[in-house]
All heavy atoms as a GROMACS GRO file, in nm:
protein
  592
    1MET      N    1   2.140  -0.707   1.870
    1MET     CA    2   2.042  -0.658   1.774
    1MET      C    3   2.095  -0.533   1.703
    1MET      O    4   2.085  -0.523   1.582
    1MET     CB    5   1.911  -0.628   1.848
    1MET     CG    6   1.803  -0.566   1.766
    1MET     SD    7   1.698  -0.676   1.676
    1MET     CE    8   1.642  -0.789   1.799
    2TYR      N    9   2.150  -0.440   1.781
    2TYR     CA   10   2.201  -0.315   1.722
    2TYR      C   11   2.312  -0.344   1.621
    2TYR      O   12   2.319  -0.280   1.517
    2TYR     CB   13   2.251  -0.224   1.834
    2TYR     CG   14   2.300  -0.089   1.787
    2TYR    CD1   15   2.211   0.005   1.737
    2TYR    CD2   16   2.434  -0.055   1.794
    2TYR    CE1   17   2.255   0.129   1.694
    2TYR    CE2   18   2.479   0.070   1.752
    2TYR     CZ   19   2.389   0.161   1.702
    2TYR     OH   20   2.433   0.284   1.660
    3ASP      N   21   2.395  -0.443   1.653
    3ASP     CA   22   2.506  -0.478   1.563
    3ASP      C   23   2.456  -0.532   1.429
    3ASP      O   24   2.523  -0.516   1.328
    3ASP     CB   25   2.598  -0.581   1.628
    3ASP     CG   26   2.671  -0.524   1.749
    3ASP    OD1   27   2.686  -0.401   1.756
    3ASP    OD2   28   2.712  -0.602   1.835
    4ARG      N   29   2.342  -0.597   1.428
    4ARG     CA   30   2.284  -0.646   1.302
    4ARG      C   31   2.207  -0.536   1.230
    4ARG      O   32   2.200  -0.535   1.107
    4ARG     CB   33   2.189  -0.763   1.330
    4ARG     CG   34   2.260  -0.891   1.368
    4ARG     CD   35   2.165  -1.001   1.405
    4ARG     NE   36   2.074  -1.037   1.296
    4ARG     CZ   37   1.962  -1.105   1.316
    4ARG    NH1   38   1.925  -1.142   1.437
    4ARG    NH2   39   1.885  -1.135   1.213
    5LEU      N   40   2.147  -0.446   1.306
    5LEU     CA   41   2.063  -0.342   1.248
    5LEU      C   42   2.145  -0.229   1.186
    5LEU      O   43   2.113  -0.180   1.077
    5LEU     CB   44   1.970  -0.285   1.355
    5LEU     CG   45   1.882  -0.166   1.315
    5LEU    CD1   46   1.791  -0.202   1.200
    5LEU    CD2   47   1.804  -0.117   1.435
    6LEU      N   48   2.250  -0.187   1.252
    6LEU     CA   49   2.326  -0.070   1.208
    6LEU      C   50   2.376  -0.080   1.064
    6LEU      O   51   2.359   0.016   0.987
    6LEU     CB   52   2.440  -0.041   1.305
    6LEU     CG   53   2.508   0.093   1.287
    6LEU    CD1   54   2.408   0.209   1.298
    6LEU    CD2   55   2.620   0.110   1.388
    7PRO      N   56   2.434  -0.193   1.021
    7PRO     CA   57   2.478  -0.199   0.880
    7PRO      C   58   2.362  -0.183   0.781
    7PRO      O   59   2.380  -0.124   0.674
    7PRO     CB   60   2.540  -0.338   0.868
    7PRO     CG   61   2.578  -0.376   1.007
    7PRO     CD   62   2.476  -0.310   1.095
    8LEU      N   63   2.244  -0.232   0.816
    8LEU     CA   64   2.128  -0.215   0.728
    8LEU      C   65   2.090  -0.068   0.716
    8LEU      O   66   2.062  -0.019   0.607
    8LEU     CB   67   2.008  -0.296   0.779
    8LEU     CG   68   2.021  -0.447   0.780
    8LEU    CD1   69   1.897  -0.510   0.840
    8LEU    CD2   70   2.048  -0.500   0.641
    9ILE      N   71   2.085   0.000   0.829
    9ILE     CA   72   2.049   0.142   0.828
    9ILE      C   73   2.151   0.222   0.747
    9ILE      O   74   2.115   0.307   0.668
    9ILE     CB   75   2.037   0.195   0.972
    9ILE    CG1   76   1.910   0.137   1.037
    9ILE    CG2   77   2.033   0.347   0.975
    9ILE    CD1   78   1.892   0.170   1.182
   10LYS      N   79   2.278   0.193   0.768
   10LYS     CA   80   2.384   0.270   0.701
   10LYS      C   81   2.378   0.259   0.549
   10LYS      O   82   2.419   0.350   0.479
   10LYS     CB   83   2.521   0.227   0.753
   10LYS     CG   84   2.548   0.278   0.893
   10LYS     CD   85   2.685   0.238   0.939
   10LYS     CE   86   2.718   0.300   1.073
   10LYS     NZ   87   2.856   0.268   1.115
   11LYS      N   88   2.323   0.150   0.497
   11LYS     CA   89   2.311   0.133   0.352
   11LYS      C   90   2.223   0.240   0.288
   11LYS      O   91   2.238   0.272   0.171
   11LYS     CB   92   2.248  -0.003   0.319
   11LYS     CG   93   2.337  -0.120   0.331
   11LYS     CD   94   2.259  -0.243   0.288
   11LYS     CE   95   2.339  -0.368   0.299
   11LYS     NZ   96   2.261  -0.485   0.257
   12TYR      N   97   2.129   0.293   0.366
   12TYR     CA   98   2.028   0.382   0.310
   12TYR      C   99   2.042   0.526   0.358
   12TYR      O  100   1.950   0.605   0.342
   12TYR     CB  101   1.889   0.326   0.340
   12TYR     CG  102   1.878   0.184   0.293
   12TYR    CD1  103   1.872   0.079   0.383
   12TYR    CD2  104   1.883   0.153   0.157
   12TYR    CE1  105   1.867  -0.053   0.338
   12TYR    CE2  106   1.880   0.023   0.113
   12TYR     CZ  107   1.872  -0.080   0.204
   12TYR     OH  108   1.869  -0.210   0.160
   13LEU      N  109   2.158   0.559   0.413
   13LEU     CA  110   2.182   0.696   0.459
   13LEU      C  111   2.272   0.771   0.361
   13LEU      O  112   2.354   0.710   0.294
   13LEU     CB  113   2.254   0.694   0.595
   13LEU     CG  114   2.177   0.637   0.713
   13LEU    CD1  115   2.264   0.641   0.838
   13LEU    CD2  116   2.047   0.710   0.736
   14PRO      N  117   2.260   0.904   0.360
   14PRO     CA  118   2.356   0.983   0.284
   14PRO      C  119   2.497   0.958   0.341
   14PRO      O  120   2.513   0.941   0.462
   14PRO     CB  121   2.312   1.128   0.309
   14PRO     CG  122   2.170   1.119   0.352
   14PRO     CD  123   2.156   0.986   0.421
   15GLU      N  124   2.595   0.955   0.255
   15GLU     CA  125   2.733   0.922   0.294
   15GLU      C  126   2.783   1.006   0.413
   15GLU      O  127   2.849   0.954   0.502
   15GLU     CB  128   2.825   0.942   0.173
   15GLU     CG  129   2.962   0.884   0.189
   15GLU     CD  130   2.966   0.732   0.190
   15GLU    OE1  131   2.881   0.669   0.125
   15GLU    OE2  132   3.054   0.678   0.257
   16ASP      N  133   2.750   1.134   0.414
   16ASP     CA  134   2.801   1.222   0.521
   16ASP      C  135   2.731   1.203   0.655
   16ASP      O  136   2.772   1.262   0.754
   16ASP     CB  137   2.792   1.368   0.477
   16ASP     CG  138   2.649   1.415   0.455
   16ASP    OD1  139   2.563   1.334   0.415
   16ASP    OD2  140   2.624   1.534   0.476
   17LYS      N  141   2.628   1.120   0.662
   17LYS     CA  142   2.554   1.098   0.787
   17LYS      C  143   2.582   0.963   0.851
   17LYS      O  144   2.543   0.939   0.965
   17LYS     CB  145   2.402   1.109   0.761
   17LYS     CG  146   2.358   1.241   0.705
   17LYS     CD  147   2.367   1.349   0.809
   17LYS     CE  148   2.308   1.478   0.755
   17LYS     NZ  149   2.302   1.584   0.852
   18ILE      N  150   2.651   0.874   0.782
   18ILE     CA  151   2.670   0.737   0.829
   18ILE      C  152   2.733   0.732   0.968
   18ILE      O  153   2.688   0.659   1.055
   18ILE     CB  154   2.752   0.656   0.727
   18ILE    CG1  155   2.666   0.632   0.603
   18ILE    CG2  156   2.801   0.524   0.786
   18ILE    CD1  157   2.738   0.565   0.489
   19ALA      N  158   2.836   0.810   0.992
   19ALA     CA  159   2.908   0.807   1.119
   19ALA      C  160   2.824   0.860   1.235
   19ALA      O  161   2.858   0.838   1.351
   19ALA     CB  162   3.038   0.885   1.109
   20GLN      N  163   2.714   0.928   1.206
   20GLN     CA  164   2.633   0.990   1.310
   20GLN      C  165   2.524   0.898   1.366
   20GLN      O  166   2.454   0.935   1.459
   20GLN     CB  167   2.567   1.117   1.256
   20GLN     CG  168   2.667   1.222   1.212
   20GLN     CD  169   2.598   1.341   1.147
   20GLN    OE1  170   2.478   1.361   1.160
   20GLN    NE2  171   2.675   1.420   1.075
   21ALA      N  172   2.510   0.779   1.312
   21ALA     CA  173   2.401   0.690   1.352
   21ALA      C  174   2.424   0.634   1.493
   21ALA      O  175   2.524   0.570   1.519
   21ALA     CB  176   2.386   0.576   1.252
   22THR      N  177   2.330   0.662   1.582
   22THR     CA  178   2.327   0.609   1.718
   22THR      C  179   2.183   0.567   1.747
   22THR      O  180   2.092   0.604   1.673
   22THR     CB  181   2.370   0.714   1.822
   22THR    OG1  182   2.271   0.818   1.826
   22THR    CG2  183   2.506   0.774   1.789
   23PRO      N  184   2.159   0.494   1.856
   23PRO     CA  185   2.020   0.457   1.887
   23PRO      C  186   1.926   0.577   1.902
   23PRO      O  187   1.808   0.569   1.870
   23PRO     CB  188   2.032   0.380   2.018
   23PRO     CG  189   2.168   0.319   2.012
   23PRO     CD  190   2.253   0.425   1.944
   24GLU      N  191   1.979   0.690   1.947
   24GLU     CA  192   1.895   0.808   1.968
   24GLU      C  193   1.872   0.889   1.842
   24GLU      O  194   1.788   0.980   1.840
   24GLU     CB  195   1.959   0.899   2.074
   24GLU     CG  196   1.971   0.835   2.210
   24GLU     CD  197   2.090   0.739   2.223
   24GLU    OE1  198   2.188   0.755   2.149
   24GLU    OE2  199   2.081   0.646   2.304
   25SER      N  200   1.945   0.860   1.736
   25SER     CA  201   1.934   0.937   1.612
   25SER      C  202   1.795   0.922   1.549
   25SER      O  203   1.741   0.812   1.543
   25SER     CB  204   2.037   0.889   1.510
   25SER     OG  205   2.167   0.904   1.557
   26ARG      N  206   1.742   1.034   1.504
   26ARG     CA  207   1.617   1.031   1.428
   26ARG      C  208   1.652   1.000   1.283
   26ARG      O  209   1.740   1.064   1.225
   26ARG     CB  210   1.544   1.164   1.441
   26ARG     CG  211   1.499   1.192   1.585
   26ARG     CD  212   1.442   1.329   1.602
   26ARG     NE  213   1.551   1.425   1.578
   26ARG     CZ  214   1.533   1.555   1.566
   26ARG    NH1  215   1.413   1.608   1.572
   26ARG    NH2  216   1.636   1.636   1.545
   27LEU      N  217   1.584   0.902   1.227
   27LEU     CA  218   1.617   0.853   1.094
   27LEU      C  219   1.609   0.962   0.987
   27LEU      O  220   1.698   0.973   0.903
   27LEU     CB  221   1.527   0.736   1.056
   27LEU     CG  222   1.546   0.611   1.142
   27LEU    CD1  223   1.431   0.514   1.121
   27LEU    CD2  224   1.679   0.544   1.110
   28ILE      N  225   1.505   1.040   0.989
   28ILE     CA  226   1.485   1.142   0.885
   28ILE      C  227   1.550   1.274   0.925
   28ILE      O  228   1.634   1.327   0.852
   28ILE     CB  229   1.336   1.160   0.854
   28ILE    CG1  230   1.280   1.030   0.797
   28ILE    CG2  231   1.313   1.277   0.758
   28ILE    CD1  232   1.129   1.024   0.784
   29ALA      N  233   1.514   1.326   1.042
   29ALA     CA  234   1.562   1.459   1.083
   29ALA      C  235   1.712   1.465   1.107
   29ALA      O  236   1.778   1.561   1.067
   29ALA     CB  237   1.487   1.505   1.208
   30ASP      N  238   1.768   1.363   1.173
   30ASP     CA  239   1.911   1.366   1.206
   30ASP      C  240   1.998   1.300   1.099
   30ASP      O  241   2.107   1.348   1.069
   30ASP     CB  242   1.938   1.296   1.339
   30ASP     CG  243   1.871   1.364   1.457
   30ASP    OD1  244   1.845   1.486   1.449
   30ASP    OD2  245   1.843   1.296   1.557
   31LEU      N  246   1.950   1.188   1.047
   31LEU     CA  247   2.034   1.109   0.956
   31LEU      C  248   2.004   1.131   0.808
   31LEU      O  249   2.076   1.081   0.723
   31LEU     CB  250   2.020   0.960   0.991
   31LEU     CG  251   2.063   0.923   1.133
   31LEU    CD1  252   2.039   0.776   1.160
   31LEU    CD2  253   2.207   0.961   1.159
   32GLY      N  254   1.897   1.202   0.778
   32GLY     CA  255   1.868   1.237   0.639
   32GLY      C  256   1.814   1.124   0.553
   32GLY      O  257   1.821   1.130   0.432
   33MET      N  258   1.759   1.020   0.616
   33MET     CA  259   1.701   0.911   0.537
   33MET      C  260   1.576   0.963   0.466
   33MET      O  261   1.495   1.034   0.524
   33MET     CB  262   1.667   0.792   0.626
   33MET     CG  263   1.626   0.669   0.548
   33MET     SD  264   1.600   0.524   0.651
   33MET     CE  265   1.767   0.479   0.690
   34ASP      N  266   1.563   0.929   0.339
   34ASP     CA  267   1.446   0.972   0.264
   34ASP      C  268   1.342   0.860   0.258
   34ASP      O  269   1.362   0.752   0.313
   34ASP     CB  270   1.484   1.021   0.124
   34ASP     CG  271   1.553   0.913   0.040
   34ASP    OD1  272   1.543   0.793   0.072
   34ASP    OD2  273   1.615   0.950  -0.061
   35SER      N  274   1.230   0.886   0.192
   35SER     CA  275   1.121   0.789   0.188
   35SER      C  276   1.161   0.661   0.115
   35SER      O  277   1.120   0.552   0.154
   35SER     CB  278   0.996   0.849   0.125
   35SER     OG  279   1.024   0.894  -0.007
   36ILE      N  280   1.242   0.672   0.013
   36ILE     CA  281   1.290   0.552  -0.057
   36ILE      C  282   1.380   0.471   0.037
   36ILE      O  283   1.372   0.348   0.042
   36ILE     CB  284   1.365   0.589  -0.187
   36ILE    CG1  285   1.273   0.661  -0.284
   36ILE    CG2  286   1.429   0.466  -0.250
   36ILE    CD1  287   1.157   0.579  -0.335
   37GLY      N  288   1.465   0.540   0.111
   37GLY     CA  289   1.550   0.472   0.209
   37GLY      C  290   1.469   0.400   0.314
   37GLY      O  291   1.502   0.287   0.354
   38MET      N  292   1.361   0.463   0.361
   38MET     CA  293   1.274   0.399   0.460
   38MET      C  294   1.210   0.273   0.401
   38MET      O  295   1.201   0.171   0.468
   38MET     CB  296   1.167   0.497   0.509
   38MET     CG  297   1.221   0.612   0.590
   38MET     SD  298   1.291   0.562   0.749
   38MET     CE  299   1.142   0.535   0.843
   39LEU      N  300   1.165   0.281   0.277
   39LEU     CA  301   1.106   0.166   0.211
   39LEU      C  302   1.208   0.053   0.196
   39LEU      O  303   1.180  -0.063   0.226
   39LEU     CB  304   1.050   0.205   0.075
   39LEU     CG  305   0.993   0.093  -0.011
   39LEU    CD1  306   0.874   0.027   0.058
   39LEU    CD2  307   0.955   0.144  -0.147
   40MET      N  308   1.327   0.088   0.151
   40MET     CA  309   1.432  -0.012   0.133
   40MET      C  310   1.473  -0.073   0.267
   40MET      O  311   1.496  -0.194   0.277
   40MET     CB  312   1.553   0.050   0.064
   40MET     CG  313   1.524   0.102  -0.076
   40MET     SD  314   1.465  -0.025  -0.190
   40MET     CE  315   1.613  -0.121  -0.211
   41LEU      N  316   1.479   0.008   0.372
   41LEU     CA  317   1.511  -0.042   0.504
   41LEU      C  318   1.404  -0.140   0.551
   41LEU      O  319   1.436  -0.245   0.605
   41LEU     CB  320   1.525   0.074   0.604
   41LEU     CG  321   1.549   0.033   0.750
   41LEU    CD1  322   1.679  -0.046   0.765
   41LEU    CD2  323   1.548   0.156   0.840
   42SER      N  324   1.279  -0.108   0.528
   42SER     CA  325   1.169  -0.197   0.566
   42SER      C  326   1.182  -0.333   0.498
   42SER      O  327   1.166  -0.438   0.562
   42SER     CB  328   1.034  -0.135   0.531
   42SER     OG  329   1.014  -0.016   0.602
   43MET      N  330   1.216  -0.331   0.370
   43MET     CA  331   1.233  -0.458   0.298
   43MET      C  332   1.354  -0.534   0.351
   43MET      O  333   1.349  -0.657   0.366
   43MET     CB  334   1.245  -0.431   0.148
   43MET     CG  335   1.115  -0.377   0.091
   43MET     SD  336   1.104  -0.351  -0.089
   43MET     CE  337   1.266  -0.322  -0.145
   44ALA      N  338   1.461  -0.464   0.384
   44ALA     CA  339   1.580  -0.530   0.439
   44ALA      C  340   1.550  -0.589   0.576
   44ALA      O  341   1.598  -0.698   0.610
   44ALA     CB  342   1.695  -0.430   0.447
   45LEU      N  343   1.468  -0.520   0.656
   45LEU     CA  344   1.430  -0.572   0.788
   45LEU      C  345   1.348  -0.700   0.774
   45LEU      O  346   1.365  -0.794   0.852
   45LEU     CB  347   1.350  -0.468   0.866
   45LEU     CG  348   1.424  -0.340   0.907
   45LEU    CD1  349   1.328  -0.242   0.970
   45LEU    CD2  350   1.541  -0.371   0.999
   46GLU      N  351   1.258  -0.701   0.676
   46GLU     CA  352   1.179  -0.822   0.652
   46GLU      C  353   1.269  -0.940   0.621
   46GLU      O  354   1.250  -1.049   0.674
   46GLU     CB  355   1.080  -0.800   0.538
   46GLU     CG  356   0.967  -0.706   0.575
   46GLU     CD  357   0.872  -0.680   0.459
   46GLU    OE1  358   0.914  -0.687   0.341
   46GLU    OE2  359   0.756  -0.649   0.489
   47GLU      N  360   1.367  -0.918   0.537
   47GLU     CA  361   1.457  -1.026   0.496
   47GLU      C  362   1.550  -1.068   0.609
   47GLU      O  363   1.566  -1.187   0.637
   47GLU     CB  364   1.539  -0.983   0.375
   47GLU     CG  365   1.625  -1.093   0.320
   47GLU     CD  366   1.696  -1.052   0.192
   47GLU    OE1  367   1.635  -0.980   0.110
   47GLU    OE2  368   1.812  -1.090   0.178
   48GLU      N  369   1.612  -0.973   0.675
   48GLU     CA  370   1.713  -1.002   0.777
   48GLU      C  371   1.654  -1.056   0.907
   48GLU      O  372   1.710  -1.145   0.970
   48GLU     CB  373   1.795  -0.876   0.807
   48GLU     CG  374   1.897  -0.891   0.917
   48GLU     CD  375   2.016  -0.978   0.881
   48GLU    OE1  376   2.045  -0.996   0.761
   48GLU    OE2  377   2.081  -1.028   0.974
   49PHE      N  378   1.539  -1.001   0.948
   49PHE     CA  379   1.484  -1.033   1.079
   49PHE      C  380   1.354  -1.112   1.074
   49PHE      O  381   1.299  -1.147   1.178
   49PHE     CB  382   1.462  -0.905   1.161
   49PHE     CG  383   1.590  -0.836   1.196
   49PHE    CD1  384   1.638  -0.730   1.120
   49PHE    CD2  385   1.665  -0.874   1.306
   49PHE    CE1  386   1.756  -0.664   1.151
   49PHE    CE2  387   1.783  -0.810   1.340
   49PHE     CZ  388   1.829  -0.705   1.262
   50GLY      N  389   1.301  -1.138   0.955
   50GLY     CA  390   1.179  -1.216   0.941
   50GLY      C  391   1.054  -1.146   0.992
   50GLY      O  392   0.961  -1.212   1.036
   51VAL      N  393   1.052  -1.015   0.987
   51VAL     CA  394   0.934  -0.940   1.031
   51VAL      C  395   0.844  -0.911   0.912
   51VAL      O  396   0.886  -0.916   0.797
   51VAL     CB  397   0.972  -0.807   1.100
   51VAL    CG1  398   1.049  -0.833   1.227
   51VAL    CG2  399   1.050  -0.716   1.007
   52SER      N  400   0.718  -0.884   0.942
   52SER     CA  401   0.621  -0.844   0.839
   52SER      C  402   0.558  -0.713   0.882
   52SER      O  403   0.534  -0.690   1.000
   52SER     CB  404   0.511  -0.949   0.825
   52SER     OG  405   0.565  -1.068   0.775
   53PHE      N  406   0.531  -0.630   0.784
   53PHE     CA  407   0.465  -0.503   0.810
   53PHE      C  408   0.322  -0.514   0.758
   53PHE      O  409   0.295  -0.485   0.642
   53PHE     CB  410   0.541  -0.389   0.742
   53PHE     CG  411   0.678  -0.367   0.801
   53PHE    CD1  412   0.790  -0.423   0.742
   53PHE    CD2  413   0.694  -0.294   0.917
   53PHE    CE1  414   0.916  -0.405   0.796
   53PHE    CE2  415   0.819  -0.275   0.973
   53PHE     CZ  416   0.930  -0.331   0.912
   54ASN      N  417   0.232  -0.559   0.846
   54ASN     CA  418   0.092  -0.575   0.808
   54ASN      C  419   0.015  -0.445   0.822
   54ASN      O  420  -0.092  -0.431   0.766
   54ASN     CB  421   0.027  -0.684   0.895
   54ASN     CG  422   0.095  -0.818   0.874
   54ASN    OD1  423   0.135  -0.851   0.763
   54ASN    ND2  424   0.111  -0.893   0.981
   55ALA      N  425   0.069  -0.353   0.898
   55ALA     CA  426   0.009  -0.222   0.917
   55ALA      C  427   0.123  -0.120   0.914
   55ALA      O  428   0.237  -0.154   0.941
   55ALA     CB  429  -0.064  -0.216   1.051
   56PRO      N  430   0.092   0.004   0.883
   56PRO     CA  431   0.198   0.105   0.880
   56PRO      C  432   0.266   0.119   1.017
   56PRO      O  433   0.201   0.114   1.121
   56PRO     CB  434   0.123   0.235   0.846
   56PRO     CG  435  -0.002   0.190   0.779
   56PRO     CD  436  -0.037   0.058   0.842
   57VAL      N  437   0.397   0.131   1.013
   57VAL     CA  438   0.476   0.150   1.134
   57VAL      C  439   0.557   0.277   1.116
   57VAL      O  440   0.620   0.297   1.012
   57VAL     CB  441   0.572   0.030   1.159
   57VAL    CG1  442   0.657   0.054   1.282
   57VAL    CG2  443   0.493  -0.099   1.172
   58LYS      N  444   0.556   0.364   1.214
   58LYS     CA  445   0.628   0.491   1.207
   58LYS      C  446   0.754   0.480   1.291
   58LYS      O  447   0.748   0.475   1.413
   58LYS     CB  448   0.539   0.604   1.260
   58LYS     CG  449   0.606   0.738   1.265
   58LYS     CD  450   0.587   0.814   1.140
   58LYS     CE  451   0.635   0.957   1.162
   58LYS     NZ  452   0.705   1.008   1.052
   59PHE      N  453   0.868   0.471   1.225
   59PHE     CA  454   0.996   0.469   1.293
   59PHE      C  455   1.050   0.610   1.293
   59PHE      O  456   1.078   0.666   1.188
   59PHE     CB  457   1.096   0.378   1.222
   59PHE     CG  458   1.059   0.234   1.220
   59PHE    CD1  459   1.063   0.163   1.101
   59PHE    CD2  460   1.022   0.168   1.335
   59PHE    CE1  461   1.032   0.028   1.097
   59PHE    CE2  462   0.990   0.033   1.333
   59PHE     CZ  463   0.995  -0.037   1.214
   60GLU      N  464   1.069   0.668   1.411
   60GLU     CA  465   1.130   0.800   1.418
   60GLU      C  466   1.279   0.787   1.447
   60GLU      O  467   1.360   0.853   1.383
   60GLU     CB  468   1.065   0.886   1.525
   60GLU     CG  469   1.120   1.026   1.525
   60GLU     CD  470   1.046   1.121   1.616
   60GLU    OE1  471   0.929   1.097   1.646
   60GLU    OE2  472   1.107   1.221   1.655
   61THR      N  473   1.316   0.701   1.541
   61THR     CA  474   1.456   0.687   1.579
   61THR      C  475   1.506   0.545   1.550
   61THR      O  476   1.428   0.453   1.527
   61THR     CB  477   1.476   0.713   1.729
   61THR    OG1  478   1.409   0.610   1.803
   61THR    CG2  479   1.424   0.850   1.770
   62VAL      N  480   1.637   0.530   1.556
   62VAL     CA  481   1.697   0.397   1.542
   62VAL      C  482   1.645   0.307   1.655
   62VAL      O  483   1.616   0.190   1.633
   62VAL     CB  484   1.851   0.407   1.544
   62VAL    CG1  485   1.915   0.270   1.546
   62VAL    CG2  486   1.901   0.489   1.425
   63GLN      N  487   1.628   0.363   1.774
   63GLN     CA  488   1.576   0.286   1.888
   63GLN      C  489   1.434   0.236   1.860
   63GLN      O  490   1.400   0.125   1.900
   63GLN     CB  491   1.579   0.370   2.016
   63GLN     CG  492   1.537   0.293   2.140
   63GLN     CD  493   1.634   0.182   2.174
   63GLN    OE1  494   1.754   0.205   2.183
   63GLN    NE2  495   1.583   0.061   2.193
   64ASP      N  496   1.353   0.314   1.791
   64ASP     CA  497   1.218   0.269   1.754
   64ASP      C  498   1.225   0.141   1.669
   64ASP      O  499   1.146   0.049   1.688
   64ASP     CB  500   1.143   0.376   1.674
   64ASP     CG  501   1.107   0.497   1.754
   64ASP    OD1  502   1.107   0.491   1.879
   64ASP    OD2  503   1.079   0.601   1.691
   65VAL      N  504   1.320   0.136   1.578
   65VAL     CA  505   1.338   0.018   1.494
   65VAL      C  506   1.380  -0.100   1.581
   65VAL      O  507   1.326  -0.210   1.569
   65VAL     CB  508   1.441   0.042   1.382
   65VAL    CG1  509   1.459  -0.083   1.297
   65VAL    CG2  510   1.401   0.161   1.296
   66MET      N  511   1.475  -0.077   1.672
   66MET     CA  512   1.521  -0.185   1.760
   66MET      C  513   1.408  -0.237   1.848
   66MET      O  514   1.393  -0.357   1.866
   66MET     CB  515   1.639  -0.140   1.845
   66MET     CG  516   1.766  -0.123   1.764
   66MET     SD  517   1.916  -0.102   1.863
   66MET     CE  518   1.879   0.041   1.960
   67ASP      N  519   1.326  -0.147   1.902
   67ASP     CA  520   1.212  -0.188   1.985
   67ASP      C  521   1.115  -0.274   1.906
   67ASP      O  522   1.066  -0.376   1.955
   67ASP     CB  523   1.140  -0.065   2.042
   67ASP     CG  524   1.224   0.012   2.142
   67ASP    OD1  525   1.326  -0.041   2.192
   67ASP    OD2  526   1.188   0.128   2.170
   68PHE      N  527   1.086  -0.232   1.782
   68PHE     CA  528   0.997  -0.309   1.695
   68PHE      C  529   1.055  -0.448   1.671
   68PHE      O  530   0.984  -0.548   1.679
   68PHE     CB  531   0.976  -0.236   1.562
   68PHE     CG  532   0.896  -0.314   1.462
   68PHE    CD1  533   0.758  -0.314   1.466
   68PHE    CD2  534   0.959  -0.388   1.363
   68PHE    CE1  535   0.684  -0.387   1.375
   68PHE    CE2  536   0.886  -0.461   1.272
   68PHE     CZ  537   0.748  -0.461   1.278
   69LEU      N  538   1.184  -0.455   1.642
   69LEU     CA  539   1.247  -0.584   1.613
   69LEU      C  540   1.249  -0.674   1.736
   69LEU      O  541   1.228  -0.795   1.725
   69LEU     CB  542   1.389  -0.562   1.561
   69LEU     CG  543   1.398  -0.497   1.424
   69LEU    CD1  544   1.544  -0.468   1.390
   69LEU    CD2  545   1.333  -0.583   1.317
   70GLN      N  546   1.272  -0.617   1.852
   70GLN     CA  547   1.272  -0.699   1.974
   70GLN      C  548   1.136  -0.764   1.999
   70GLN      O  549   1.129  -0.875   2.049
   70GLN     CB  550   1.314  -0.615   2.094
   70GLN     CG  551   1.462  -0.582   2.091
   70GLN     CD  552   1.506  -0.490   2.202
   70GLN    OE1  553   1.426  -0.417   2.260
   70GLN    NE2  554   1.634  -0.491   2.233
   71LYS      N  555   1.031  -0.698   1.959
   71LYS     CA  556   0.895  -0.752   1.977
   71LYS      C  557   0.853  -0.846   1.865
   71LYS      O  558   0.770  -0.935   1.885
   71LYS     CB  559   0.794  -0.639   1.988
   71LYS     CG  560   0.807  -0.555   2.110
   71LYS     CD  561   0.708  -0.442   2.109
   71LYS     CE  562   0.733  -0.346   2.224
   71LYS     NZ  563   0.650  -0.227   2.216
   72ASN      N  564   0.908  -0.825   1.744
   72ASN     CA  565   0.852  -0.894   1.626
   72ASN      C  566   0.948  -0.981   1.547
   72ASN      O  567   0.903  -1.055   1.459
   72ASN     CB  568   0.794  -0.789   1.531
   72ASN     CG  569   0.682  -0.711   1.594
   72ASN    OD1  570   0.573  -0.764   1.615
   72ASN    ND2  571   0.707  -0.586   1.631
   73ALA      N  572   1.076  -0.974   1.572
   73ALA     CA  573   1.173  -1.049   1.492
   73ALA      C  574   1.156  -1.200   1.513
   73ALA      O  575   1.135  -1.247   1.624
   73ALA     CB  576   1.315  -1.008   1.528
   74THR      N  577   1.163  -1.273   1.404
   74THR     CA  578   1.155  -1.420   1.411
   74THR      C  579   1.289  -1.485   1.377
   74THR      O  580   1.303  -1.605   1.388
   74THR     CB  581   1.047  -1.474   1.315
   74THR    OG1  582   1.080  -1.437   1.182
   74THR    CG2  583   0.910  -1.420   1.352
   75LYS      N  584   1.385  -1.405   1.333
   75LYS     CA  585   1.518  -1.458   1.299
   75LYS      C  586   1.621  -1.398   1.391
   75LYS      O  587   1.615  -1.287   1.431
   75LYS     CB  588   1.557  -1.423   1.155
   75LYS     CG  589   1.473  -1.488   1.052
   75LYS     CD  590   1.529  -1.451   0.916
   75LYS     CE  591   1.448  -1.500   0.801
   75LYS     NZ  592   1.500  -1.461   0.674
   0.00000   0.00000   0.00000
């Protein structure tokens, strides 16, 4: 799962933060992802993993995203 997720996350990070992405990294505070990046990541997750966001989901860390995908991914 992490191997599929990491390239998606890296697309929406500032260039100088890409190498710092780990499961424990906080998306906004540590990696510098902005609100547009979060929106784009959500759309990429829908396409790649077949998930739907019917209610707001707060992802703080990369691990939060992986946990959500493990429970909800259909692809």
